[in-house]
KOLTORMI-25530 format. One record per residue (C-alpha): residue number from 1; residue in three letters; chain; x, y, z. Coordinates in Angstrom, 1 decimal, always signed. Each point is the difference from the previous one (the first is absolute). Layout:
N
seq=NUM&type=Ala&mol=A&c1=X&c2=Y&c3=Z
...
This chain:
104
seq=1&type=Met&mol=A&c1=+41.1&c2=-13.6&c3=-51.4
seq=2&type=Lys&mol=A&c1=-0.7&c2=-0.9&c3=-3.6
seq=3&type=Arg&mol=A&c1=-0.7&c2=+2.8&c3=-2.7
seq=4&type=Leu&mol=A&c1=-2.9&c2=+0.2&c3=-2.2
seq=5&type=Gly&mol=A&c1=+0.5&c2=+0.9&c3=-3.5
seq=6&type=Leu&mol=A&c1=-2.2&c2=+2.7&c3=-1.2
seq=7&type=Val&mol=A&c1=-0.8&c2=+0.1&c3=-3.6
seq=8&type=Val&mol=A&c1=-2.3&c2=+2.1&c3=-2.1
seq=9&type=Val&mol=A&c1=-1.3&c2=-1.6&c3=-3.2
seq=10&type=Leu&mol=A&c1=-2.3&c2=+0.9&c3=-2.8
seq=11&type=Leu&mol=A&c1=-2.0&c2=-3.2&c3=-0.5
seq=12&type=Leu&mol=A&c1=-2.1&c2=+1.1&c3=-2.8
seq=13&type=Gly&mol=A&c1=+1.1&c2=-2.0&c3=-3.2
seq=14&type=Gly&mol=A&c1=+1.5&c2=+2.5&c3=-1.6
seq=15&type=Ala&mol=A&c1=+1.1&c2=+3.8&c3=+0.1
seq=16&type=Ser&mol=A&c1=-2.8&c2=+2.8&c3=-0.8
seq=17&type=Ala&mol=A&c1=-0.3&c2=+3.4&c3=+0.8
seq=18&type=Ala&mol=A&c1=-3.2&c2=+0.0&c3=+1.9
seq=19&type=Arg&mol=A&c1=+1.1&c2=-3.1&c3=+2.1
seq=20&type=Ala&mol=A&c1=+1.2&c2=+1.1&c3=+3.6
seq=21&type=Asp&mol=A&c1=-0.8&c2=-2.7&c3=+2.2
seq=22&type=Ser&mol=A&c1=+2.8&c2=-1.9&c3=+1.9
seq=23&type=Asp&mol=A&c1=-0.1&c2=-2.8&c3=+2.1
seq=24&type=Val&mol=A&c1=+2.4&c2=-0.3&c3=+2.8
seq=25&type=Tyr&mol=A&c1=+1.5&c2=-3.3&c3=+1.0
seq=26&type=Val&mol=A&c1=+2.6&c2=-1.0&c3=+2.5
seq=27&type=Ser&mol=A&c1=+2.4&c2=-2.9&c3=+0.3
seq=28&type=Lys&mol=A&c1=+1.6&c2=-1.8&c3=+3.0
seq=29&type=Pro&mol=A&c1=+3.1&c2=-0.5&c3=-0.4
seq=30&type=Pro&mol=A&c1=+0.3&c2=+3.0&c3=-2.6
seq=31&type=Leu&mol=A&c1=-0.3&c2=-1.2&c3=-3.4
seq=32&type=Gly&mol=A&c1=+0.9&c2=+2.2&c3=-3.2
seq=33&type=Asn&mol=A&c1=-1.9&c2=+1.8&c3=-2.4
seq=34&type=Ala&mol=A&c1=+0.6&c2=-2.8&c3=-2.7
seq=35&type=Asp&mol=A&c1=-1.7&c2=-2.5&c3=+2.4
seq=36&type=Leu&mol=A&c1=-2.8&c2=+2.3&c3=+0.3
seq=37&type=Gln&mol=A&c1=-0.5&c2=+0.5&c3=-3.7
seq=38&type=Ala&mol=A&c1=+0.2&c2=-3.8&c3=-0.4
seq=39&type=Ala&mol=A&c1=-2.6&c2=-0.6&c3=+2.5
seq=40&type=Gly&mol=A&c1=-2.2&c2=+2.6&c3=-1.6
seq=41&type=Gln&mol=A&c1=+0.5&c2=-1.7&c3=-3.5
seq=42&type=Tyr&mol=A&c1=-0.9&c2=-3.5&c3=+1.3
seq=43&type=Cys&mol=A&c1=-3.2&c2=+1.5&c3=+1.9
seq=44&type=Asp&mol=A&c1=-0.9&c2=+1.9&c3=-3.1
seq=45&type=Gln&mol=A&c1=+0.2&c2=-3.1&c3=-2.2
seq=46&type=Arg&mol=A&c1=-2.0&c2=-2.0&c3=+2.4
seq=47&type=Leu&mol=A&c1=-2.8&c2=+2.3&c3=+0.9
seq=48&type=Gly&mol=A&c1=+0.3&c2=+3.0&c3=-2.0
seq=49&type=Ser&mol=A&c1=+1.3&c2=+3.3&c3=+0.6
seq=50&type=Val&mol=A&c1=-1.1&c2=+2.3&c3=+2.8
seq=51&type=Lys&mol=A&c1=-2.1&c2=+3.1&c3=-1.7
seq=52&type=Asn&mol=A&c1=+0.3&c2=+3.2&c3=+0.7
seq=53&type=Gly&mol=A&c1=-2.9&c2=+1.4&c3=+2.4
seq=54&type=Thr&mol=A&c1=-0.9&c2=-3.6&c3=+1.2
seq=55&type=Val&mol=A&c1=+0.6&c2=-1.7&c3=+3.2
seq=56&type=Thr&mol=A&c1=+3.0&c2=-2.5&c3=-0.2
seq=57&type=Ser&mol=A&c1=-1.7&c2=-3.3&c3=+0.5
seq=58&type=Pro&mol=A&c1=+0.5&c2=-2.4&c3=+2.6
seq=59&type=Gln&mol=A&c1=+1.2&c2=-2.6&c3=-2.4
seq=60&type=Tyr&mol=A&c1=+2.9&c2=+2.3&c3=-1.5
seq=61&type=Ile&mol=A&c1=+0.8&c2=+0.9&c3=+3.7
seq=62&type=Lys&mol=A&c1=+0.2&c2=-3.7&c3=+0.9
seq=63&type=Cys&mol=A&c1=+2.0&c2=-0.7&c3=-3.2
seq=64&type=Met&mol=A&c1=+2.7&c2=+2.5&c3=+0.6
seq=65&type=Leu&mol=A&c1=+0.2&c2=-1.0&c3=+3.7
seq=66&type=Ser&mol=A&c1=+0.8&c2=-3.7&c3=-1.2
seq=67&type=Arg&mol=A&c1=+2.9&c2=+1.9&c3=-1.9
seq=68&type=Gly&mol=A&c1=+1.1&c2=+1.6&c3=+3.1
seq=69&type=Trp&mol=A&c1=-1.5&c2=+3.4&c3=-0.3
seq=70&type=Cys&mol=A&c1=-2.5&c2=+1.2&c3=+2.6
seq=71&type=Phe&mol=A&c1=-2.6&c2=+2.6&c3=-1.1
seq=72&type=Gln&mol=A&c1=+0.0&c2=+3.2&c3=+2.4
seq=73&type=Arg&mol=A&c1=-2.3&c2=+2.7&c3=-1.9
seq=74&type=Thr&mol=A&c1=-0.9&c2=+1.5&c3=-3.2
seq=75&type=Ile&mol=A&c1=+1.2&c2=+3.6&c3=-0.5
seq=76&type=Arg&mol=A&c1=-2.7&c2=+1.5&c3=-2.6
seq=77&type=Gln&mol=A&c1=+0.9&c2=+3.3&c3=-1.7
seq=78&type=Arg&mol=A&c1=-2.8&c2=+1.9&c3=-2.2
seq=79&type=Thr&mol=A&c1=+1.3&c2=+0.7&c3=-3.4
seq=80&type=Trp&mol=A&c1=-1.5&c2=+1.5&c3=-3.1
seq=81&type=Ile&mol=A&c1=+1.0&c2=+1.1&c3=-3.3
seq=82&type=Asp&mol=A&c1=-0.2&c2=+3.6&c3=-0.8
seq=83&type=Pro&mol=A&c1=-2.2&c2=+0.6&c3=-3.3
seq=84&type=Asp&mol=A&c1=+1.9&c2=+3.2&c3=-0.9
seq=85&type=Thr&mol=A&c1=+3.3&c2=-1.2&c3=+0.1
seq=86&type=Gly&mol=A&c1=-0.1&c2=-4.1&c3=+0.2
seq=87&type=Asp&mol=A&c1=+2.3&c2=+0.4&c3=+3.2
seq=88&type=Thr&mol=A&c1=-0.9&c2=-2.6&c3=+2.8
seq=89&type=Cys&mol=A&c1=-0.9&c2=+2.0&c3=+3.3
seq=90&type=His&mol=A&c1=-0.3&c2=-0.9&c3=+3.6
seq=91&type=Asp&mol=A&c1=-1.3&c2=+1.2&c3=+3.3
seq=92&type=Val&mol=A&c1=+2.8&c2=+1.8&c3=+2.2
seq=93&type=Leu&mol=A&c1=-0.2&c2=+1.4&c3=+3.6
seq=94&type=Gly&mol=A&c1=-2.6&c2=-2.5&c3=+0.8
seq=95&type=Gly&mol=A&c1=-2.2&c2=+1.2&c3=-2.7
seq=96&type=Ala&mol=A&c1=+0.2&c2=+3.8&c3=+0.4
seq=97&type=Gly&mol=A&c1=+1.8&c2=+0.0&c3=-3.3
seq=98&type=Ser&mol=A&c1=+1.2&c2=-1.7&c3=-3.1
seq=99&type=Ser&mol=A&c1=+3.3&c2=-0.6&c3=-1.8
seq=100&type=Cys&mol=A&c1=-0.1&c2=-0.9&c3=-3.8
seq=101&type=Gly&mol=A&c1=+2.8&c2=-1.3&c3=-2.3
seq=102&type=Asn&mol=A&c1=+1.2&c2=-3.6&c3=-1.3
seq=103&type=Leu&mol=A&c1=+3.2&c2=+0.1&c3=+1.9
seq=104&type=Phe&mol=A&c1=-1.1&c2=-0.8&c3=+3.4
């Protein structure tokens, strides 16, 4: 039985405190993180980076598939900036609470 490599990657074109969407791709046979990053950069250059809060386009998914990565899902995490502290906050416990800090 062949294994699937599961890797979560932020394909957002840069790190930003309020960006929290993660696209999940799998490869068969399993490929490494460097391969995933290279595929993401290739597709970003051809089609533009996937914007936070938007649906990953079919063209982008097809581009990643052509590089050996099959799209599984997008994990969305609601984040916001606390106006008093400037810390990034996110929901915890299914939205029943929140956690703030720039180190998560």
